[in-house]
N, CA, C and O atoms as CSV, one atom per row, in Angstrom:
chain,resi,resn,atom,element,x,y,z
A,1,MET,N,N,-68.760,16.344,1.978
A,1,MET,CA,C,-67.859,15.147,2.324
A,1,MET,C,C,-68.653,14.238,3.306
A,1,MET,O,O,-69.253,14.455,4.359
A,2,ASN,N,N,-68.476,13.402,2.729
A,2,ASN,CA,C,-68.677,12.185,4.143
A,2,ASN,C,C,-67.751,11.821,5.005
A,2,ASN,O,O,-66.833,12.641,4.979
A,3,THR,N,N,-67.587,11.055,5.680
A,3,THR,CA,C,-67.059,10.716,6.527
A,3,THR,C,C,-65.681,9.828,6.387
A,3,THR,O,O,-64.581,10.052,6.891
A,4,GLU,N,N,-66.121,8.697,5.500
A,4,GLU,CA,C,-65.325,8.075,4.657
A,4,GLU,C,C,-64.033,8.587,3.921
A,4,GLU,O,O,-62.895,8.122,3.995
A,5,GLU,N,N,-64.548,9.793,3.101
A,5,GLU,CA,C,-63.847,10.568,2.429
A,5,GLU,C,C,-62.840,11.533,3.532
A,5,GLU,O,O,-61.621,11.531,3.355
A,6,THR,N,N,-63.302,12.138,4.380
A,6,THR,CA,C,-62.639,12.661,5.398
A,6,THR,C,C,-61.456,11.712,5.882
A,6,THR,O,O,-60.297,12.123,5.932
A,7,LYS,N,N,-61.812,10.447,6.228
A,7,LYS,CA,C,-60.673,9.267,6.952
A,7,LYS,C,C,-59.731,9.137,5.937
A,7,LYS,O,O,-58.530,9.032,6.186
A,8,THR,N,N,-60.300,9.136,4.542
A,8,THR,CA,C,-59.216,9.036,3.775
A,8,THR,C,C,-58.400,9.972,3.349
A,8,THR,O,O,-57.362,9.713,2.740
A,9,ILE,N,N,-58.826,11.241,3.654
A,9,ILE,CA,C,-58.089,12.642,3.406
A,9,ILE,C,C,-56.925,12.767,4.710
A,9,ILE,O,O,-55.725,13.019,4.593
A,10,ARG,N,N,-57.592,12.539,5.795
A,10,ARG,CA,C,-56.701,12.431,6.925
A,10,ARG,C,C,-55.406,11.148,6.786
A,10,ARG,O,O,-54.235,11.238,7.153
A,11,LEU,N,N,-55.928,10.275,6.296
A,11,LEU,CA,C,-54.626,9.253,6.228
A,11,LEU,C,C,-54.056,9.539,5.254
A,11,LEU,O,O,-53.050,8.834,5.337
A,12,LEU,N,N,-53.962,10.218,4.154
A,12,LEU,CA,C,-53.389,10.894,3.168
A,12,LEU,C,C,-52.640,12.015,3.785
A,12,LEU,O,O,-51.577,12.429,3.323
A,13,GLU,N,N,-53.106,12.402,4.635
A,13,GLU,CA,C,-52.365,13.565,5.029
A,13,GLU,C,C,-51.142,12.958,5.771
A,13,GLU,O,O,-50.008,13.187,5.349
A,14,THR,N,N,-51.390,12.051,7.065
A,14,THR,CA,C,-50.853,11.458,7.731
A,14,THR,C,C,-49.719,10.840,7.047
A,14,THR,O,O,-48.578,11.216,7.314
A,15,LEU,N,N,-49.946,9.904,6.169
A,15,LEU,CA,C,-48.672,9.292,5.319
A,15,LEU,C,C,-47.885,10.389,4.475
A,15,LEU,O,O,-46.656,10.402,4.407
A,16,THR,N,N,-48.711,11.304,3.841
A,16,THR,CA,C,-47.769,12.448,3.418
A,16,THR,C,C,-46.701,13.326,4.654
A,16,THR,O,O,-45.569,13.766,4.450
A,17,ARG,N,N,-47.198,13.360,5.445
A,17,ARG,CA,C,-46.342,13.994,6.490
A,17,ARG,C,C,-45.021,12.881,7.053
A,17,ARG,O,O,-43.857,13.182,7.315
A,18,GLN,N,N,-45.629,11.656,7.111
A,18,GLN,CA,C,-44.526,10.721,7.257
A,18,GLN,C,C,-43.591,10.113,6.389
A,18,GLN,O,O,-42.602,9.471,6.739
A,19,LEU,N,N,-44.000,10.378,5.113
A,19,LEU,CA,C,-43.098,10.627,4.124
A,19,LEU,C,C,-42.169,11.971,3.936
A,19,LEU,O,O,-41.018,11.836,3.520
A,20,ILE,N,N,-42.673,13.215,4.238
A,20,ILE,CA,C,-41.755,14.121,4.135
A,20,ILE,C,C,-40.955,14.062,5.323
A,20,ILE,O,O,-39.841,14.542,5.114
A,21,LEU,N,N,-41.114,13.658,6.464
A,21,LEU,CA,C,-40.193,13.335,7.852
A,21,LEU,C,C,-39.125,12.316,7.460
A,21,LEU,O,O,-37.951,12.426,7.812
A,22,ARG,N,N,-39.776,10.948,6.430
A,22,ARG,CA,C,-38.727,10.091,6.050
A,22,ARG,C,C,-37.767,10.913,5.169
A,22,ARG,O,O,-36.562,10.911,5.422
A,23,PHE,N,N,-38.236,11.560,4.219
A,23,PHE,CA,C,-37.210,12.251,3.334
A,23,PHE,C,C,-36.663,13.012,3.716
A,23,PHE,O,O,-35.604,13.156,3.106
A,24,GLU,N,N,-36.909,14.124,5.021
A,24,GLU,CA,C,-35.642,14.802,5.604
A,24,GLU,C,C,-34.780,13.957,6.630
A,24,GLU,O,O,-33.721,14.437,7.034
A,25,GLN,N,N,-35.151,12.868,7.007
A,25,GLN,CA,C,-34.541,12.179,7.862
A,25,GLN,C,C,-33.313,11.352,6.880
A,25,GLN,O,O,-32.179,11.111,7.294
A,26,GLN,N,N,-33.813,11.002,5.543
A,26,GLN,CA,C,-32.799,10.484,4.653
A,26,GLN,C,C,-31.904,11.447,4.014
A,26,GLN,O,O,-30.842,11.090,3.505
A,27,LYS,N,N,-32.331,12.737,4.029
A,27,LYS,CA,C,-31.668,13.886,3.305
A,27,LYS,C,C,-30.272,13.945,4.620
A,27,LYS,O,O,-29.075,13.668,4.542
A,28,GLU,N,N,-31.040,14.383,5.626
A,28,GLU,CA,C,-30.182,14.234,6.522
A,28,GLU,C,C,-28.736,13.555,6.699
A,28,GLU,O,O,-27.673,14.161,6.828
A,29,GLU,N,N,-28.964,11.917,6.672
A,29,GLU,CA,C,-27.967,10.589,6.574
A,29,GLU,C,C,-27.316,10.938,5.225
A,29,GLU,O,O,-26.121,10.691,5.061
A,30,ASN,N,N,-27.813,11.318,4.569
A,30,ASN,CA,C,-27.063,11.291,2.927
A,30,ASN,C,C,-25.967,12.632,3.028
A,30,ASN,O,O,-24.792,12.509,2.684
A,31,GLU,N,N,-26.435,13.695,3.458
A,31,GLU,CA,C,-25.209,14.660,4.336
A,31,GLU,C,C,-24.107,14.172,5.001
A,31,GLU,O,O,-22.944,14.291,4.616
A,32,GLU,N,N,-24.457,13.660,5.933
A,32,GLU,CA,C,-23.844,12.772,7.014
A,32,GLU,C,C,-22.940,12.174,6.083
A,32,GLU,O,O,-21.796,12.618,5.978
A,33,LEU,N,N,-23.380,11.114,5.329
A,33,LEU,CA,C,-22.296,10.173,4.730
A,33,LEU,C,C,-21.668,11.075,3.571
A,33,LEU,O,O,-20.533,10.746,3.224
A,34,LEU,N,N,-22.199,12.076,2.979
A,34,LEU,CA,C,-21.508,12.692,2.398
A,34,LEU,C,C,-20.168,13.354,2.914
A,34,LEU,O,O,-19.078,13.257,2.350
A,35,ASN,N,N,-20.385,13.917,3.869
A,35,ASN,CA,C,-19.514,14.397,4.722
A,35,ASN,C,C,-18.272,13.360,5.107
A,35,ASN,O,O,-17.092,13.654,4.913
A,36,GLU,N,N,-18.713,12.121,5.674
A,36,GLU,CA,C,-17.611,11.192,5.978
A,36,GLU,C,C,-16.932,10.608,4.797
A,36,GLU,O,O,-15.831,10.072,4.920
A,37,LEU,N,N,-17.714,10.712,3.333
A,37,LEU,CA,C,-16.875,10.184,2.185
A,37,LEU,C,C,-15.899,11.506,1.964
A,37,LEU,O,O,-14.725,11.331,1.636
A,38,VAL,N,N,-16.346,12.611,2.125
A,38,VAL,CA,C,-15.210,13.585,1.632
A,38,VAL,C,C,-14.173,13.366,2.641
A,38,VAL,O,O,-13.019,13.232,2.234
A,39,ALA,N,N,-14.461,13.298,4.165
A,39,ALA,CA,C,-13.126,12.944,5.088
A,39,ALA,C,C,-12.118,11.860,4.796
A,39,ALA,O,O,-10.909,12.019,4.961
A,40,LYS,N,N,-12.752,10.600,4.296
A,40,LYS,CA,C,-12.543,9.306,3.837
A,40,LYS,C,C,-11.388,9.566,2.673
A,40,LYS,O,O,-10.276,9.043,2.603
A,41,ASP,N,N,-11.885,10.360,1.943
A,41,ASP,CA,C,-11.486,10.605,0.568
A,41,ASP,C,C,-9.926,11.578,0.770
A,41,ASP,O,O,-8.884,11.385,0.144
A,42,ASN,N,N,-10.169,12.611,1.805
A,42,ASN,CA,C,-8.881,13.309,2.269
A,42,ASN,C,C,-8.089,12.591,2.848
A,42,ASN,O,O,-6.913,12.840,2.581
A,43,GLU,N,N,-8.356,11.385,3.895
A,43,GLU,CA,C,-7.512,10.906,4.375
A,43,GLU,C,C,-6.957,9.703,3.535
A,43,GLU,O,O,-5.896,9.151,3.827
A,44,LEU,N,N,-7.689,9.356,2.546
A,44,LEU,CA,C,-7.167,8.553,1.736
A,44,LEU,C,C,-5.756,8.912,0.599
A,44,LEU,O,O,-4.764,8.267,0.261
A,45,ARG,N,N,-6.171,9.963,0.339
A,45,ARG,CA,C,-5.291,11.073,-0.384
A,45,ARG,C,C,-3.865,11.467,0.589
A,45,ARG,O,O,-2.691,11.500,0.219
A,46,THR,N,N,-4.214,11.632,1.408
A,46,THR,CA,C,-3.060,11.998,2.486
A,46,THR,C,C,-2.021,10.865,2.858
A,46,THR,O,O,-0.811,10.968,3.060
A,47,LEU,N,N,-2.850,9.744,2.890
A,47,LEU,CA,C,-1.867,8.211,3.381
A,47,LEU,C,C,-1.011,7.758,1.808
A,47,LEU,O,O,0.157,7.406,1.640
A,48,LYS,N,N,-2.100,7.935,0.844
A,48,LYS,CA,C,-1.437,7.801,-0.642
A,48,LYS,C,C,-0.189,8.500,-0.892
A,48,LYS,O,O,0.701,7.947,-1.538
A,49,GLN,N,N,-0.030,9.905,-0.336
A,49,GLN,CA,C,1.146,10.924,-0.381
A,49,GLN,C,C,2.287,10.142,0.329
A,49,GLN,O,O,3.377,9.700,-0.032
A,50,LYS,N,N,1.507,10.156,1.613
A,50,LYS,CA,C,2.704,9.669,2.374
A,50,LYS,C,C,3.334,8.458,1.968
A,50,LYS,O,O,4.555,8.379,2.108
A,51,CYS,N,N,2.662,7.446,1.459
A,51,CYS,CA,C,3.039,6.388,0.919
A,51,CYS,C,C,4.030,6.487,-0.063
A,51,CYS,O,O,4.913,5.630,-0.111
A,52,GLU,N,N,4.000,7.381,-0.820
A,52,GLU,CA,C,4.642,7.613,-2.304
A,52,GLU,C,C,5.913,8.264,-1.622
A,52,GLU,O,O,7.019,7.767,-1.833
A,53,ASP,N,N,5.756,9.455,-0.747
A,53,ASP,CA,C,7.201,9.813,0.023
A,53,ASP,C,C,7.770,8.994,0.757
A,53,ASP,O,O,8.930,9.391,0.860
A,54,LEU,N,N,7.595,7.804,1.505
A,54,LEU,CA,C,7.990,6.665,1.783
A,54,LEU,C,C,8.792,6.043,0.889
A,54,LEU,O,O,10.019,5.967,0.957
A,55,GLU,N,N,7.940,5.504,-0.126
A,55,GLU,CA,C,8.629,4.714,-1.143
A,55,GLU,C,C,9.939,5.603,-2.032
A,55,GLU,O,O,10.874,5.071,-2.630
A,56,ALA,N,N,9.646,7.211,-1.887
A,56,ALA,CA,C,10.918,7.765,-2.574
A,56,ALA,C,C,12.127,7.675,-1.443
A,56,ALA,O,O,13.329,7.632,-1.705
A,57,GLU,N,N,11.640,7.659,-0.374
A,57,GLU,CA,C,12.898,7.836,0.618
A,57,GLU,C,C,13.413,6.428,0.785
A,57,GLU,O,O,14.635,6.312,0.880
A,58,TYR,N,N,12.715,5.406,0.832
A,58,TYR,CA,C,13.368,3.871,0.794
A,58,TYR,C,C,14.290,3.889,-0.712
A,58,TYR,O,O,15.460,3.510,-0.772
A,59,LYS,N,N,13.614,4.332,-1.714
A,59,LYS,CA,C,14.572,4.103,-2.938
A,59,LYS,C,C,15.903,4.870,-2.517
A,59,LYS,O,O,16.937,4.206,-2.586
A,60,THR,N,N,16.003,6.282,-2.061
A,60,THR,CA,C,16.998,6.840,-1.691
A,60,THR,C,C,17.879,6.322,-0.845
A,60,THR,O,O,19.100,6.360,-0.997
A,61,LEU,N,N,17.053,5.626,0.433
A,61,LEU,CA,C,18.194,5.032,1.278
A,61,LEU,C,C,18.590,3.805,0.776
A,61,LEU,O,O,19.592,3.300,1.283
A,62,LYS,N,N,17.906,3.103,-0.284
A,62,LYS,CA,C,18.562,2.032,-0.660
A,62,LYS,C,C,19.584,2.433,-1.751
A,62,LYS,O,O,20.329,1.472,-1.940
A,63,MET,N,N,19.853,3.304,-2.408
A,63,MET,CA,C,20.648,3.337,-3.392
A,63,MET,C,C,22.044,4.444,-2.575
A,63,MET,O,O,23.112,4.797,-3.076
A,64,ALA,N,N,21.531,4.717,-1.325
A,64,ALA,CA,C,22.467,5.486,-0.355
A,64,ALA,C,C,23.369,4.134,0.097
A,64,ALA,O,O,24.575,4.135,-0.150
A,65,LYS,N,N,22.757,3.009,0.750
A,65,LYS,CA,C,23.375,1.795,1.104
A,65,LYS,C,C,24.201,1.047,-0.160
A,65,LYS,O,O,25.136,0.292,0.107
A,66,MET,N,N,23.908,1.232,-1.174
A,66,MET,CA,C,24.549,0.594,-2.607
A,66,MET,C,C,25.821,1.297,-2.486
A,66,MET,O,O,26.931,0.785,-2.625
A,67,LEU,N,N,25.576,2.449,-2.228
A,67,LEU,CA,C,27.055,3.290,-2.778
A,67,LEU,C,C,27.899,3.311,-1.379
A,67,LEU,O,O,29.045,3.760,-1.398
A,68,GLU,N,N,27.343,2.837,-0.202
A,68,GLU,CA,C,28.294,2.863,0.759
A,68,GLU,C,C,28.811,1.741,1.204
A,68,GLU,O,O,28.361,1.093,2.149
A,69,VAL,N,N,30.018,1.397,0.377
A,69,VAL,CA,C,30.495,0.006,0.094
A,69,VAL,C,C,31.888,0.453,1.018
A,69,VAL,O,O,32.769,1.153,0.519
A,70,GLY,N,N,31.929,0.136,1.903
A,70,GLY,CA,C,33.456,0.509,3.002
A,70,GLY,C,C,34.818,-0.428,2.420
A,70,GLY,O,O,34.761,-1.406,1.674
A,71,ASP,N,N,35.602,-0.017,2.805
A,71,ASP,CA,C,36.808,-0.461,2.588
A,71,ASP,C,C,36.879,-1.903,3.354
A,71,ASP,O,O,37.629,-2.699,2.790
A,72,GLY,N,N,36.464,-2.216,4.120
A,72,GLY,CA,C,36.533,-3.592,4.907
A,72,GLY,C,C,35.580,-4.605,4.130
A,72,GLY,O,O,35.755,-5.821,4.205
A,73,ASP,N,N,34.758,-4.140,3.524
A,73,ASP,CA,C,33.555,-4.900,2.532
A,73,ASP,C,C,34.400,-5.024,1.192
A,73,ASP,O,O,34.270,-6.036,0.502
A,74,ILE,N,N,35.262,-4.007,0.819
A,74,ILE,CA,C,36.104,-4.701,-0.568
A,74,ILE,C,C,37.241,-5.459,-0.236
A,74,ILE,O,O,37.498,-6.378,-1.014
A,75,ALA,N,N,38.018,-5.291,0.775
A,75,ALA,CA,C,38.990,-6.206,1.281
A,75,ALA,C,C,38.433,-7.639,1.436
A,75,ALA,O,O,38.830,-8.604,0.782
A,76,ALA,N,N,37.402,-7.665,2.443
A,76,ALA,CA,C,36.887,-9.153,2.653
A,76,ALA,C,C,36.491,-9.809,1.313
A,76,ALA,O,O,36.625,-11.009,1.075
A,77,ALA,N,N,36.031,-8.967,0.537
A,77,ALA,CA,C,35.583,-9.442,-1.024
A,77,ALA,C,C,36.789,-10.014,-1.699
A,77,ALA,O,O,36.804,-11.133,-2.213
A,78,ARG,N,N,38.003,-9.019,-1.664
A,78,ARG,CA,C,39.120,-9.647,-2.657
A,78,ARG,C,C,39.599,-10.948,-1.706
A,78,ARG,O,O,39.705,-12.032,-2.280
A,79,GLN,N,N,39.871,-10.876,-0.373
A,79,GLN,CA,C,40.307,-11.941,0.076
A,79,GLN,C,C,39.597,-13.278,-0.273
A,79,GLN,O,O,40.199,-14.249,-0.731
A,80,ARG,N,N,38.106,-13.238,0.015
A,80,ARG,CA,C,37.372,-14.403,-0.774
A,80,ARG,C,C,37.843,-14.830,-2.136
A,80,ARG,O,O,38.115,-15.996,-2.422
A,81,ILE,N,N,37.926,-13.743,-3.006
A,81,ILE,CA,C,38.050,-13.987,-4.261
A,81,ILE,C,C,39.401,-14.832,-4.365
A,81,ILE,O,O,39.505,-15.850,-5.048
A,82,ASN,N,N,40.544,-14.204,-3.502
A,82,ASN,CA,C,41.917,-15.022,-3.898
A,82,ASN,C,C,41.765,-16.211,-3.263
A,82,ASN,O,O,42.402,-17.139,-3.761
A,83,HIS,N,N,41.056,-16.470,-2.237
A,83,HIS,CA,C,41.138,-17.576,-1.668
A,83,HIS,C,C,40.532,-18.704,-2.663
A,83,HIS,O,O,41.102,-19.792,-2.749
A,84,LEU,N,N,39.540,-18.464,-3.299
A,84,LEU,CA,C,38.770,-18.998,-4.365
A,84,LEU,C,C,39.785,-19.456,-5.315
A,84,LEU,O,O,40.039,-20.652,-5.451
A,85,VAL,N,N,40.435,-18.428,-6.048
A,85,VAL,CA,C,41.008,-18.567,-7.149
A,85,VAL,C,C,42.608,-19.672,-6.644
A,85,VAL,O,O,43.031,-20.490,-7.461
A,86,ARG,N,N,43.179,-19.530,-5.491
A,86,ARG,CA,C,43.938,-20.561,-4.592
A,86,ARG,C,C,43.366,-21.754,-4.918
A,86,ARG,O,O,44.022,-22.561,-5.577
A,87,ASP,N,N,41.879,-22.089,-4.452
A,87,ASP,CA,C,41.522,-23.498,-4.442
A,87,ASP,C,C,41.254,-24.095,-5.671
A,87,ASP,O,O,41.253,-25.325,-5.716
A,88,VAL,N,N,40.983,-23.329,-6.860
A,88,VAL,CA,C,40.542,-23.649,-8.367
A,88,VAL,C,C,42.317,-24.382,-8.716
A,88,VAL,O,O,42.584,-25.555,-8.976
A,89,ASP,N,N,43.347,-23.108,-8.585
A,89,ASP,CA,C,44.723,-23.812,-8.886
A,89,ASP,C,C,44.953,-24.919,-8.163
A,89,ASP,O,O,45.352,-25.844,-8.871
A,90,LYS,N,N,44.842,-25.212,-6.879
A,90,LYS,CA,C,45.342,-26.395,-6.337
A,90,LYS,C,C,44.478,-27.145,-6.919
A,90,LYS,O,O,45.083,-28.198,-7.121
A,91,CYS,N,N,43.024,-27.282,-7.464
A,91,CYS,CA,C,42.528,-28.538,-7.944
A,91,CYS,C,C,42.943,-28.808,-9.373
A,91,CYS,O,O,42.904,-29.965,-9.790
A,92,ILE,N,N,43.366,-27.744,-10.205
A,92,ILE,CA,C,44.162,-28.025,-11.573
A,92,ILE,C,C,45.500,-28.527,-11.319
A,92,ILE,O,O,45.853,-29.412,-12.097
A,93,ALA,N,N,46.294,-28.202,-10.470
A,93,ALA,CA,C,47.504,-28.896,-9.998
A,93,ALA,C,C,47.199,-30.407,-9.753
A,93,ALA,O,O,47.683,-31.352,-10.376
A,94,LEU,N,N,46.322,-30.451,-8.748
A,94,LEU,CA,C,46.054,-32.008,-8.505
A,94,LEU,C,C,45.398,-32.987,-10.005
A,94,LEU,O,O,45.588,-34.194,-10.156
A,95,LEU,N,N,44.859,-32.361,-10.676
A,95,LEU,CA,C,44.469,-33.306,-11.959
A,95,LEU,C,C,45.544,-33.215,-12.837
A,95,LEU,O,O,45.756,-34.287,-13.404
A,96,LYS,N,N,46.276,-32.337,-13.140
A,96,LYS,CA,C,47.479,-32.691,-13.842
A,96,LYS,C,C,48.782,-33.737,-12.971
A,96,LYS,O,O,49.608,-34.471,-13.513
A,97,THR,N,N,48.669,-33.585,-12.102
A,97,THR,CA,C,49.420,-34.739,-11.510
A,97,THR,C,C,48.782,-36.485,-11.736
A,97,THR,O,O,49.383,-37.528,-11.997
A,98,MET,N,N,47.603,-36.247,-11.543
A,98,MET,CA,C,46.816,-37.448,-12.009
A,98,MET,C,C,46.535,-38.000,-13.319
A,98,MET,O,O,45.973,-39.034,-13.680
A,99,GLY,N,N,47.182,-36.844,-14.055
A,99,GLY,CA,C,47.172,-37.218,-15.589
A,99,GLY,C,C,46.075,-36.560,-16.424
A,99,GLY,O,O,46.226,-36.132,-17.569
A,100,ILE,N,N,44.891,-36.533,-15.663
A,100,ILE,CA,C,43.808,-35.569,-16.220
A,100,ILE,C,C,43.925,-34.016,-16.527
A,100,ILE,O,O,43.901,-33.157,-15.646
A,101,GLU,N,N,44.039,-33.795,-17.707
A,101,GLU,CA,C,43.995,-32.446,-18.233
A,101,GLU,C,C,42.941,-31.859,-18.601
A,101,GLU,O,O,42.000,-32.650,-18.649
A,102,SER,N,N,42.642,-30.697,-18.919
A,102,SER,CA,C,41.095,-30.354,-19.419
A,102,SER,C,C,41.434,-29.922,-20.662
A,102,SER,O,O,40.562,-29.542,-21.442
């Protein structure tokens, strides 16, 4: 073997070692990224479940609030309706006195 062939073989060996080293580094990085991806996937699943739980709780609270109509609310609504009916009656009476009937 001449020196040129020896240089070429050594260069090939060096490049092969560098390629193997890069491969190992990429393999480690891929494992780290995969572990991070699994952790993020678990976190996402946990957050989705928490969101679903909170939505269910919100719906329950919303339903409870709708059912929680106190006597004061009903009385106030009745007073408001009675007041509106009296106003309408007054308007009708005024129209009748003016000779305008519907």
